[in-house]
Backbone bond lengths (Angstrom), bond angles and torsions (degrees), N, CA, C in turn:
res aa  C-N    CA-C-N  psi(-1)  N-CA   C-N-CA  omega(-1)  CA-C   N-CA-C  phi
1 M - - - 1.458 - - 1.531 111.43 -
2 K 1.329 117.07 -38.62 1.456 121.09 177.73 1.527 110.96 -61.35
3 T 1.358 116.73 -35.26 1.458 120.57 179.45 1.519 110.39 -61.59
4 K 1.334 116.86 -41.25 1.459 120.33 -179.61 1.525 111.15 -65.23
5 I 1.330 117.12 -36.93 1.457 119.65 176.94 1.522 109.97 -61.08
6 H 1.317 116.70 -48.26 1.452 120.16 -177.81 1.528 111.23 -65.04
7 E 1.326 117.31 -37.04 1.459 120.41 176.25 1.525 110.30 -62.33
8 F 1.326 116.05 -41.57 1.461 122.43 179.03 1.521 110.59 -62.60
9 V 1.310 116.54 -46.75 1.459 121.70 -178.04 1.528 111.34 -66.98
10 I 1.333 116.31 -45.54 1.467 120.71 -177.47 1.526 110.91 -67.91
11 A 1.334 116.31 -43.45 1.469 120.05 -176.71 1.525 112.31 -65.16
12 A 1.314 116.61 -39.99 1.466 119.69 -174.54 1.518 113.52 -105.28
13 D 1.337 116.76 -10.07 1.467 121.32 -175.45 1.525 109.24 49.85
14 V 1.336 115.49 53.79 1.460 119.84 -164.48 1.510 115.89 -87.82
15 L 1.304 119.13 -27.21 1.452 117.87 -172.82 1.519 110.55 -70.28
16 P 1.316 117.38 116.31 1.473 119.52 -178.27 1.528 111.09 -69.92
17 T 1.312 115.50 162.05 1.458 119.38 176.00 1.524 109.07 -80.28
18 I 1.308 115.49 154.83 1.460 120.27 -178.61 1.526 109.41 -67.24
19 P 1.329 118.04 138.30 1.467 119.68 175.79 1.524 110.07 -56.49
20 S 1.317 116.72 140.23 1.464 119.69 -176.31 1.518 111.94 -59.40
21 I 1.330 117.43 -35.28 1.460 120.20 -179.86 1.527 110.65 -65.91
22 A 1.345 117.25 -38.42 1.465 120.53 178.64 1.521 110.78 -67.16
23 L 1.327 116.22 -38.39 1.459 120.35 178.06 1.528 110.67 -63.77
24 Q 1.324 116.35 -43.32 1.461 119.84 178.74 1.528 111.31 -65.94
25 L 1.319 117.00 -34.40 1.463 120.49 177.03 1.522 110.80 -64.62
26 M 1.331 116.84 -39.05 1.461 119.74 178.13 1.521 111.06 -69.33
27 E 1.330 116.06 -34.83 1.459 118.87 176.94 1.524 110.77 -64.00
28 I 1.318 116.63 -38.90 1.462 120.56 175.96 1.515 110.65 -64.84
29 A 1.334 115.65 -39.72 1.465 119.94 -179.78 1.527 111.79 -62.55
30 N 1.317 116.00 -33.35 1.468 120.55 -177.44 1.527 113.14 -90.54
31 D 1.322 116.59 -1.27 1.462 121.04 -179.40 1.527 109.26 -99.42
32 E 1.310 116.53 109.55 1.466 120.75 -177.85 1.524 112.32 -62.97
33 K 1.315 117.28 -22.14 1.459 120.46 -178.32 1.525 112.68 -88.97
34 A 1.335 116.79 -9.87 1.468 120.54 -178.11 1.522 110.21 -71.24
35 G 1.330 115.20 145.76 1.454 119.84 -179.65 1.509 112.17 -137.90
36 A 1.328 115.28 -167.97 1.464 121.55 -176.41 1.525 111.46 -58.96
37 G 1.329 117.03 -37.43 1.458 119.76 -179.10 1.510 112.75 -63.81
38 D 1.334 116.57 -38.73 1.467 120.63 179.28 1.522 110.86 -64.91
39 L 1.341 115.36 -41.97 1.458 119.93 179.90 1.523 110.88 -67.03
40 A 1.321 116.59 -44.52 1.465 120.25 179.98 1.524 111.25 -62.00
41 K 1.331 116.87 -41.97 1.462 121.12 179.83 1.525 110.99 -61.62
42 L 1.328 116.02 -42.72 1.463 120.37 179.77 1.526 111.07 -63.35
43 L 1.326 117.20 -45.99 1.463 120.80 -177.75 1.525 111.78 -69.35
44 H 1.328 116.90 -30.31 1.461 119.29 177.31 1.522 111.70 -64.40
45 N 1.331 116.79 -21.71 1.466 120.61 177.10 1.524 112.42 -79.82
46 D 1.335 116.34 -9.34 1.469 121.51 177.37 1.523 107.05 -130.42
47 Q 1.330 115.28 84.19 1.463 120.29 -172.74 1.522 113.05 -62.33
48 S 1.333 116.81 -33.43 1.460 119.86 178.94 1.522 110.74 -64.06
49 L 1.327 116.45 -46.23 1.465 120.37 178.55 1.517 110.51 -66.24
50 A 1.322 117.39 -40.73 1.464 120.78 178.97 1.527 110.70 -59.32
51 A 1.336 116.59 -41.42 1.466 120.26 179.65 1.524 111.11 -64.57
52 E 1.321 116.67 -38.72 1.464 119.98 178.99 1.530 111.03 -67.02
53 V 1.331 116.01 -39.93 1.464 119.84 178.58 1.525 110.04 -63.00
54 L 1.333 117.47 -42.07 1.468 120.91 178.93 1.530 110.65 -64.92
55 K 1.332 116.83 -36.15 1.466 119.66 177.96 1.521 110.54 -63.97
56 V 1.326 116.50 -42.87 1.460 120.27 177.83 1.526 110.13 -64.39
57 A 1.338 116.48 -43.94 1.471 120.62 -178.03 1.516 111.54 -62.01
58 N 1.328 117.96 -31.95 1.462 122.08 -179.48 1.522 113.23 -91.21
59 S 1.326 116.93 2.83 1.460 120.50 -178.77 1.529 110.38 -73.10
60 P 1.327 116.71 162.64 1.464 119.72 178.21 1.520 114.29 -61.77
61 I 1.329 117.65 -15.76 1.464 120.67 179.06 1.519 110.95 -55.75
62 Y 1.328 116.40 -37.64 1.463 120.86 -175.80 1.525 113.45 -103.57
63 G 1.328 117.14 -9.67 1.461 119.38 179.00 1.515 113.78 68.78
64 L 1.334 117.63 28.40 1.470 120.97 -177.04 1.526 111.05 -118.62
65 S 1.315 117.13 27.45 1.460 121.94 -172.70 1.529 111.67 -51.07
66 G 1.338 115.11 122.28 1.449 120.98 176.88 1.511 115.59 81.05
67 R 1.326 117.70 -7.72 1.464 120.58 -175.03 1.519 113.46 -90.98
68 V 1.323 117.01 -18.58 1.460 120.09 -175.90 1.530 109.22 -101.75
69 T 1.310 116.16 110.40 1.461 120.65 -175.51 1.518 113.50 -113.21
70 S 1.324 117.57 -6.86 1.458 120.56 179.69 1.523 109.88 -147.85
71 I 1.321 116.35 159.92 1.461 120.75 178.08 1.524 110.00 -62.82
72 H 1.325 116.47 -40.38 1.470 119.12 179.33 1.530 110.32 -60.18
73 Q 1.318 116.32 -41.86 1.458 120.09 178.86 1.531 110.93 -66.70
74 A 1.325 116.42 -36.97 1.464 119.90 177.25 1.521 110.36 -60.80
75 V 1.333 116.15 -41.85 1.466 120.17 179.23 1.528 110.41 -64.08
76 V 1.333 116.85 -41.15 1.465 120.79 -179.43 1.529 110.97 -64.43
77 L 1.339 116.51 -44.40 1.465 120.76 -174.62 1.527 113.30 -80.72
78 L 1.333 116.94 -36.37 1.467 120.60 -175.71 1.523 112.81 -100.86
79 G 1.308 116.51 -25.66 1.454 119.63 -177.49 1.516 111.35 105.54
80 F 1.304 114.97 149.00 1.469 122.34 -178.00 1.526 111.60 -58.70
81 Q 1.348 116.77 -49.15 1.466 120.10 -176.05 1.525 111.54 -65.01
82 E 1.334 116.12 -37.64 1.463 119.61 -178.21 1.525 110.80 -64.75
83 V 1.316 117.23 -48.39 1.465 120.88 -179.11 1.524 110.03 -65.73
84 R 1.325 117.11 -38.67 1.462 120.11 177.36 1.521 110.71 -62.00
85 S 1.329 117.05 -43.10 1.467 120.54 -179.86 1.524 111.54 -64.29
86 I 1.328 116.32 -44.23 1.469 120.09 178.11 1.529 110.06 -60.45
87 S 1.325 116.04 -46.02 1.466 120.97 -177.95 1.513 111.23 -62.57
88 Q 1.326 115.65 -44.32 1.455 120.37 -178.01 1.527 110.98 -63.79
89 A 1.326 115.96 -45.36 1.457 120.06 -179.29 1.529 111.40 -64.95
90 M 1.338 116.74 -43.00 1.453 119.74 -179.45 1.529 111.17 -66.07
91 S 1.333 117.79 -35.02 1.466 120.28 179.27 1.522 111.07 -66.08
92 V 1.345 115.89 -36.18 1.463 120.53 177.07 1.523 110.18 -65.38
93 F 1.336 116.36 -46.01 1.455 119.51 -179.30 1.529 111.58 -65.61
94 N 1.316 117.65 -38.68 1.458 119.90 178.59 1.522 111.51 -60.88
95 A 1.332 115.91 -36.23 1.460 120.35 -178.45 1.518 112.13 -70.05
96 L 1.319 117.46 -33.12 1.458 120.96 -172.60 1.524 114.10 -109.78
97 F 1.338 116.31 -8.82 1.456 118.76 -175.92 1.524 110.26 -84.04
98 V 1.318 115.02 67.40 1.459 121.15 176.57 1.526 108.29 -99.39
99 K 1.313 115.56 166.14 1.458 119.94 -179.43 1.517 110.73 -59.69
100 S 1.327 116.24 135.12 1.456 120.65 178.83 1.513 110.19 -63.26
101 Q 1.339 116.00 148.21 1.457 120.68 179.37 1.525 112.55 -76.47
102 G 1.322 117.09 -10.31 1.457 120.35 -179.96 1.512 111.30 -142.29
103 A 1.316 117.19 153.08 1.459 121.23 -177.12 1.527 112.00 -70.55
104 Y 1.342 116.66 -11.02 1.453 120.87 -175.24 1.516 112.78 -77.02
105 F 1.331 119.19 -12.78 1.460 120.63 -177.45 1.523 109.13 -116.29
106 N 1.315 116.87 105.75 1.456 122.64 -176.83 1.522 109.38 -84.86
107 R 1.335 116.78 105.13 1.460 120.36 -175.86 1.529 112.10 -68.11
108 I 1.318 117.60 -29.07 1.462 119.35 179.33 1.527 110.08 -66.84
109 K 1.334 116.37 -44.90 1.467 119.63 177.23 1.535 110.58 -64.03
110 F 1.319 115.36 -36.04 1.459 119.86 177.78 1.527 110.36 -63.43
111 W 1.337 116.87 -44.34 1.464 121.53 178.30 1.529 110.83 -62.43
112 E 1.344 116.64 -43.22 1.464 119.92 179.20 1.527 110.56 -60.64
113 H 1.329 116.50 -45.70 1.467 120.09 179.21 1.526 110.41 -60.18
114 S 1.326 116.92 -43.18 1.456 121.02 -179.03 1.532 110.72 -62.75
115 L 1.325 116.19 -44.72 1.461 120.42 179.84 1.524 110.99 -64.95
116 F 1.331 116.82 -45.13 1.464 119.89 -179.70 1.527 110.93 -63.73
117 C 1.336 116.51 -37.42 1.461 119.74 178.59 1.531 110.26 -65.49
118 A 1.323 116.82 -37.91 1.464 120.62 177.73 1.525 110.66 -63.78
119 V 1.329 116.51 -42.81 1.464 120.64 178.74 1.529 110.40 -64.56
120 A 1.329 116.59 -43.68 1.470 120.64 178.21 1.522 111.08 -61.74
121 A 1.344 116.23 -40.69 1.464 120.36 179.68 1.517 110.86 -63.41
122 R 1.324 116.81 -37.29 1.466 120.34 177.81 1.528 111.25 -64.09
123 V 1.325 116.24 -44.07 1.468 120.39 178.74 1.528 110.56 -61.43
124 L 1.328 116.42 -45.48 1.463 120.88 -179.81 1.522 111.17 -65.90
125 A 1.327 116.99 -38.60 1.467 120.45 179.62 1.516 110.68 -61.26
126 K 1.311 116.02 -40.83 1.463 120.14 178.77 1.525 110.64 -63.67
127 C 1.327 115.58 -41.03 1.465 120.57 -179.55 1.521 111.51 -67.50
128 Y 1.334 116.45 -39.62 1.467 120.61 -174.80 1.535 112.72 -98.91
129 H 1.340 116.26 11.27 1.472 122.16 173.41 1.535 112.16 60.14
130 E 1.337 115.53 44.58 1.455 121.30 174.40 1.529 109.28 -112.90
131 D 1.319 116.67 170.81 1.449 121.71 -176.46 1.535 110.43 -67.51
132 E 1.333 117.20 114.95 1.455 121.41 -176.12 1.523 111.97 -66.49
133 N 1.330 117.47 -36.95 1.463 120.62 -178.66 1.520 111.50 -66.03
134 E 1.339 116.03 -45.55 1.463 119.77 179.59 1.526 110.87 -63.62
135 C 1.309 116.71 -40.83 1.468 119.95 -179.73 1.522 111.14 -67.89
136 F 1.326 117.02 -37.53 1.464 120.25 179.64 1.524 110.75 -62.54
137 I 1.332 117.17 -49.53 1.462 119.37 -177.12 1.523 110.96 -69.48
138 A 1.345 117.63 -36.05 1.469 120.30 177.00 1.521 110.42 -64.01
139 G 1.331 116.47 -40.57 1.459 119.94 177.16 1.508 112.46 -64.90
140 L 1.320 116.50 -37.23 1.454 120.53 -177.19 1.528 112.29 -68.69
141 I 1.325 117.55 -34.17 1.474 119.58 -175.72 1.532 112.80 -111.26
142 H 1.339 118.07 14.88 1.469 119.76 -173.97 1.525 113.03 -61.95
143 D 1.330 118.12 -29.03 1.470 121.78 -178.15 1.521 113.10 -103.59
144 I 1.316 118.06 20.70 1.454 120.94 -175.06 1.526 112.09 -60.15
145 G 1.331 117.13 -25.40 1.460 120.79 177.95 1.520 112.98 -62.87
146 K 1.340 117.89 -27.55 1.466 120.42 178.05 1.520 110.43 -65.22
147 V 1.320 116.94 -36.19 1.458 120.60 178.84 1.523 110.19 -65.72
148 I 1.332 116.30 -41.26 1.465 120.57 179.52 1.528 110.56 -63.05
149 I 1.327 116.14 -45.55 1.472 119.84 -179.10 1.532 110.60 -64.16
150 D 1.332 116.63 -44.88 1.460 119.82 179.90 1.526 111.60 -64.66
151 R 1.317 116.17 -35.48 1.463 120.49 -175.77 1.529 112.85 -75.51
152 Y 1.349 116.18 -34.64 1.463 119.12 -172.01 1.526 114.19 -116.41
153 L 1.312 117.61 -8.33 1.462 120.03 -178.79 1.527 108.56 -138.57
154 Q 1.346 114.72 61.28 1.464 120.03 -170.38 1.530 112.87 -60.70
155 K 1.333 116.50 -44.64 1.465 119.11 -177.83 1.522 111.06 -63.76
156 G 1.329 116.59 -44.02 1.456 119.75 178.63 1.510 112.11 -63.36
157 F 1.336 116.32 -40.29 1.465 119.13 -179.04 1.527 110.81 -70.37
158 K 1.343 116.33 -33.88 1.463 119.51 175.53 1.531 109.97 -60.93
159 N 1.339 116.21 -40.99 1.465 120.03 177.75 1.529 111.40 -64.87
160 V 1.330 115.99 -36.94 1.468 120.52 176.85 1.522 110.05 -60.55
161 I 1.328 115.80 -48.47 1.467 120.72 -178.70 1.524 110.70 -62.20
162 Q 1.323 116.97 -41.90 1.470 120.22 179.93 1.525 110.79 -64.14
163 R 1.331 117.17 -39.29 1.457 120.10 177.90 1.533 110.89 -64.60
164 V 1.326 116.55 -42.39 1.466 120.30 177.91 1.526 110.25 -62.34
165 D 1.343 117.02 -42.53 1.464 121.31 179.07 1.524 111.58 -62.60
166 N 1.330 116.18 -44.59 1.469 120.73 -172.86 1.522 112.80 -79.90
167 E 1.334 116.59 -34.67 1.463 119.84 -173.93 1.518 113.80 -107.37
168 R 1.337 117.04 -7.96 1.468 122.27 -176.52 1.526 110.60 50.25
169 C 1.328 115.25 47.72 1.461 121.56 177.99 1.523 109.10 -99.76
170 T 1.315 117.41 -177.23 1.456 120.53 176.61 1.523 110.04 -82.00
171 M 1.322 116.50 156.55 1.451 121.12 178.04 1.528 110.86 -63.02
172 V 1.318 116.15 -39.23 1.463 120.95 -177.93 1.526 111.17 -61.47
173 S 1.329 116.98 -46.45 1.460 119.68 -178.85 1.531 111.00 -66.55
174 A 1.330 116.94 -37.51 1.462 120.29 178.76 1.527 110.82 -67.21
175 E 1.327 117.09 -39.66 1.461 120.55 178.05 1.522 111.36 -62.83
176 A 1.324 116.41 -44.60 1.470 120.46 -179.59 1.527 110.49 -60.15
177 E 1.326 116.38 -39.12 1.458 120.59 -178.32 1.534 112.02 -74.38
178 E 1.314 116.85 -41.98 1.463 120.41 -170.57 1.527 113.84 -87.74
179 I 1.337 117.62 -36.53 1.467 118.35 -175.69 1.527 113.14 -122.91
180 G 1.322 117.65 -8.00 1.456 119.93 172.79 1.511 115.81 90.94
181 F 1.328 117.93 -1.72 1.465 121.41 174.59 1.525 107.97 -155.50
182 T 1.325 116.61 170.84 1.461 120.50 -173.64 1.524 111.64 -113.66
183 H 1.326 114.26 164.96 1.464 119.34 178.33 1.521 111.53 -64.16
184 A 1.333 117.57 -28.36 1.461 120.34 177.38 1.525 110.84 -65.77
185 E 1.331 116.29 -39.23 1.468 120.48 -178.86 1.526 111.85 -71.70
186 I 1.323 117.27 -42.37 1.465 118.59 179.94 1.528 110.38 -71.75
187 G 1.348 116.55 -32.01 1.460 119.91 175.06 1.517 111.30 -64.28
188 E 1.322 116.21 -39.51 1.466 120.64 176.67 1.526 110.57 -60.06
189 M 1.333 116.65 -46.20 1.463 120.05 -179.05 1.525 111.38 -61.85
190 L 1.325 116.33 -40.42 1.458 120.01 179.63 1.525 111.03 -62.53
191 L 1.331 117.03 -46.86 1.458 120.34 -176.72 1.522 112.35 -70.70
192 V 1.333 117.04 -31.11 1.467 119.88 173.52 1.522 109.14 -64.29
193 K 1.332 116.22 -45.38 1.471 120.40 178.61 1.521 110.60 -59.69
194 W 1.326 116.10 -36.57 1.458 120.82 -178.01 1.537 112.46 -85.95
195 S 1.333 117.09 3.15 1.472 122.54 176.63 1.521 112.85 60.04
196 F 1.329 116.35 39.20 1.457 120.00 174.12 1.525 109.86 -69.21
197 P 1.345 117.51 156.45 1.468 120.49 178.27 1.523 111.39 -55.95
198 E 1.325 115.62 144.46 1.464 121.32 -174.88 1.530 112.45 -57.19
199 K 1.328 117.49 -38.56 1.469 120.10 -178.58 1.524 111.34 -61.70
200 I 1.322 116.76 -39.99 1.459 120.17 -179.37 1.523 110.63 -72.97
201 V 1.323 117.00 -38.48 1.469 120.69 175.87 1.525 109.96 -59.14
202 E 1.323 117.04 -46.54 1.466 121.37 179.65 1.527 111.23 -62.39
203 A 1.324 116.57 -39.84 1.459 119.85 -179.38 1.519 111.36 -62.99
204 V 1.337 116.71 -41.82 1.462 120.98 178.57 1.529 110.43 -68.62
205 A 1.325 116.88 -42.55 1.464 121.09 -177.91 1.520 112.46 -65.06
206 L 1.332 117.00 -34.30 1.470 121.26 -170.74 1.527 113.48 -114.17
207 H 1.324 118.08 18.61 1.471 117.79 -173.09 1.530 113.24 -72.03
208 H 1.329 118.03 -8.64 1.467 120.45 172.01 1.529 111.93 -104.95
209 A 1.317 118.00 -11.99 1.471 120.67 -176.34 1.532 110.58 -154.01
210 P 1.328 118.77 69.06 1.471 120.47 -178.10 1.516 113.24 -63.13
211 W 1.327 117.47 -20.24 1.466 121.34 179.51 1.522 112.45 -71.76
212 E 1.325 117.92 -8.65 1.462 120.39 177.83 1.528 112.65 -81.90
213 A 1.317 117.39 -5.20 1.464 120.74 176.38 1.523 109.57 -69.55
214 N 1.331 115.99 154.43 1.465 120.49 179.15 1.522 111.88 -64.59
215 R 1.313 116.16 -28.65 1.460 121.49 176.14 1.520 107.68 -145.92
216 F 1.319 116.63 166.39 1.461 119.72 -177.57 1.523 110.71 -60.77
217 Q 1.330 115.60 130.16 1.457 122.14 177.43 1.524 107.51 -122.81
218 A 1.312 116.13 120.42 1.463 119.95 -173.40 1.528 112.67 -67.03
219 I 1.333 118.00 -44.71 1.467 119.39 -173.61 1.536 112.10 -67.25
220 P 1.344 120.95 -45.00 1.467 118.68 174.51 1.533 112.42 -57.25
221 S 1.318 116.90 -36.66 1.471 120.34 178.89 1.519 111.09 -67.05
222 I 1.326 116.41 -38.99 1.463 120.28 178.18 1.531 110.67 -66.17
223 I 1.334 117.49 -42.37 1.472 119.93 179.21 1.527 110.43 -67.25
224 Y 1.327 116.78 -37.71 1.470 120.99 175.30 1.528 110.50 -57.88
225 L 1.327 116.27 -47.41 1.457 120.74 -178.69 1.526 111.15 -70.19
226 A 1.328 117.28 -41.51 1.467 120.28 178.78 1.527 111.05 -60.51
227 N 1.320 116.61 -42.44 1.464 121.53 179.34 1.530 110.58 -62.32
228 L 1.324 116.44 -44.02 1.464 120.02 179.09 1.524 111.56 -64.71
229 L 1.330 117.20 -42.27 1.462 120.39 -179.98 1.530 110.74 -62.69
230 C 1.334 116.88 -39.46 1.461 119.88 176.05 1.525 111.23 -62.27
231 N 1.322 115.72 -45.89 1.460 120.09 -179.45 1.523 111.33 -63.48
232 M 1.329 116.42 -43.22 1.458 119.97 -178.41 1.527 112.05 -70.35
233 N 1.331 116.76 -19.61 1.463 121.17 177.63 1.528 112.21 -94.36
234 G 1.325 116.29 16.47 1.456 119.92 175.60 1.504 115.10 79.76
235 R 1.342 117.36 24.05 1.467 121.12 179.96 1.528 110.86 -126.94
236 P 1.329 118.49 55.70 1.473 120.50 177.16 1.521 110.24 -78.29
237 S 1.330 116.77 166.66 1.470 119.36 177.56 1.525 110.72 -77.42
238 Y 1.344 116.42 -21.80 1.456 120.52 175.76 1.519 108.67 -140.67
239 V 1.333 116.37 128.73 1.462 122.06 -165.41 1.527 113.90 -63.57
240 S 1.337 119.18 -31.43 1.461 120.98 -174.63 1.526 113.84 -87.66
241 E 1.322 117.60 -5.32 1.455 120.18 -175.25 1.526 111.33 -63.97
242 L 1.321 115.38 141.85 1.454 121.39 178.69 1.529 110.22 -63.37
243 V 1.329 115.77 127.46 1.471 121.68 -179.73 1.522 108.15 -126.92
244 P 1.332 118.46 130.35 1.466 119.65 179.11 1.513 111.70 -71.35
245 T 1.316 116.32 152.33 1.454 120.11 170.81 1.525 108.24 -75.45
246 R 1.329 116.04 169.23 1.459 119.40 178.58 1.523 110.61 -60.09
247 E 1.319 116.35 -41.46 1.465 120.86 -179.44 1.526 111.09 -65.22
248 E 1.321 116.30 -42.10 1.467 119.87 178.62 1.521 110.84 -62.90
249 F 1.316 116.47 -41.36 1.458 119.25 179.49 1.523 111.25 -65.15
250 L 1.329 117.70 -44.39 1.463 120.61 -177.77 1.528 111.96 -62.61
251 D 1.332 117.11 -25.05 1.472 121.41 178.71 1.526 112.29 -96.96
252 S 1.310 117.37 6.15 1.465 120.61 -172.76 1.522 112.86 -86.54
253 H 1.337 114.00 164.85 1.467 120.84 175.26 1.527 110.53 -60.64
254 G 1.344 116.10 -39.15 1.457 119.76 -179.51 1.512 112.78 -60.76
255 A 1.335 116.69 -44.52 1.469 120.40 179.09 1.519 110.62 -63.72
256 E 1.320 116.75 -40.60 1.464 120.30 179.17 1.527 110.61 -65.16
257 Y 1.313 116.33 -38.61 1.471 119.97 177.65 1.526 110.60 -60.96
258 L 1.327 116.68 -45.52 1.464 119.92 179.97 1.524 111.01 -63.36
259 R 1.327 116.45 -42.23 1.476 119.72 178.52 1.521 110.98 -62.05
260 S 1.328 115.84 -41.13 1.468 119.39 -176.63 1.523 112.26 -66.72
261 N 1.338 115.68 -14.90 1.460 119.44 179.03 1.530 112.19 -110.58
262 G 1.316 115.46 22.41 1.452 120.15 169.65 1.511 117.16 92.23
263 L 1.336 118.31 3.78 1.459 120.28 178.14 1.531 109.37 -91.93
264 R 1.315 115.67 131.95 1.458 119.15 178.84 1.531 109.28 -76.43
265 I 1.324 115.11 119.29 1.462 121.05 179.31 1.519 108.03 -132.81
266 D 1.333 116.59 101.41 1.464 121.52 177.48 1.528 108.98 -151.49
267 E 1.322 116.07 178.39 1.460 121.67 -175.66 1.529 111.85 -58.14
268 E 1.314 116.66 -45.78 1.467 120.82 -177.86 1.524 111.37 -64.81
269 M 1.338 114.74 -42.11 1.469 119.14 -179.62 1.528 110.44 -63.87
270 I 1.338 117.40 -46.61 1.463 121.55 -178.78 1.529 110.39 -61.28
271 Q 1.323 116.63 -43.98 1.460 119.93 -179.51 1.526 110.97 -63.48
272 G 1.324 116.48 -41.93 1.453 120.25 178.72 1.517 111.91 -62.89
273 F 1.322 116.14 -43.27 1.457 120.09 177.94 1.516 111.02 -63.96
274 E 1.328 116.98 -42.20 1.456 119.89 -178.30 1.523 111.11 -61.12
275 E 1.337 117.02 -39.24 1.457 120.16 178.94 1.528 111.00 -64.73
276 E 1.333 116.27 -45.00 1.466 119.66 179.17 1.519 111.03 -67.28
277 L 1.337 116.41 -40.40 1.451 119.82 -178.17 1.520 111.54 -66.78
278 N 1.325 117.56 -38.78 1.457 119.66 178.88 1.523 110.75 -60.79
279 E 1.333 116.51 -38.64 1.460 120.17 176.80 1.524 110.28 -65.34
280 Q 1.343 115.77 -44.55 1.461 120.44 178.71 1.531 110.92 -65.04
281 F 1.329 116.79 -40.25 1.461 121.33 -178.73 1.533 110.32 -63.53
282 N 1.325 116.35 -40.48 1.460 119.75 179.41 1.528 110.54 -61.54
283 E 1.320 115.51 -38.86 1.465 119.45 177.93 1.524 110.72 -69.43
284 A 1.349 115.72 -40.26 1.469 119.97 -178.03 1.526 112.38 -70.22
285 S 1.325 117.32 -21.27 1.467 120.23 -177.39 1.520 111.98 -58.61
286 A 1.336 116.63 -26.68 1.456 119.58 179.31 1.523 111.37 -63.15
287 L 1.348 116.86 -20.89 1.454 120.72 -178.42 1.528 113.06 -94.71
288 S 1.330 116.87 -5.66 1.461 119.17 -170.09 1.526 112.90 -83.06
289 A 1.307 117.15 -6.51 1.483 119.38 -177.74 1.523 109.32 -73.93
């Protein structure tokens, strides 16, 4: 399967370069001397991105509606890492969020699923004492490989969608059958090329199968669970994709894997999360337009 990915990449030279703004954001992240002023200065050079960051900062997700009027203020109220993560994720989406080549892939629904998964990942990270910023950005870009496949392999992706429609299977299984690799694998290659942090690369690569890691990795497991919770709550990235019921998930290998690594996964826990997530999702919906 890896051979087919490399053939795809080499033949079409498909992996785009990282947006310059995202690269500069990562450079700031890796610079111990960088501060709020450096981040604000960078975002002021991209007014469109700055406006989007302010919209997110003023969303109900943070409870700061109307209070954030500048990037500097956003950094003060939300924190340097939070604003950097939002900016980085939005810059990635701006670069790849182009019109789909076919009517079969609804980018708005895809964006909503990505946003809801990011919100779910944040809630789970707080519960499981993991880094909320890393989980949020990993959740937001976990399906970025679908955009690459749709953008550069339209016929193959059309076949994937038709298989999902006709057989009600998962997107991953249809991708493996129709094009020889999955969106998780191509997303991993893209983020490696873009020098994203290893934890986020792993989360994207393993968000359908965290048990394939050499050792337990908390963030891929959180993104796996966040993605499932979104799907089970009626917010999948594609409407016809096979989604397990709550009972099926609780009896699944994935649920057992999470339990075996110390995560509480039972009926009460799932119901509690769903109630909190629905409240969070309603607030996040204001950003999905």
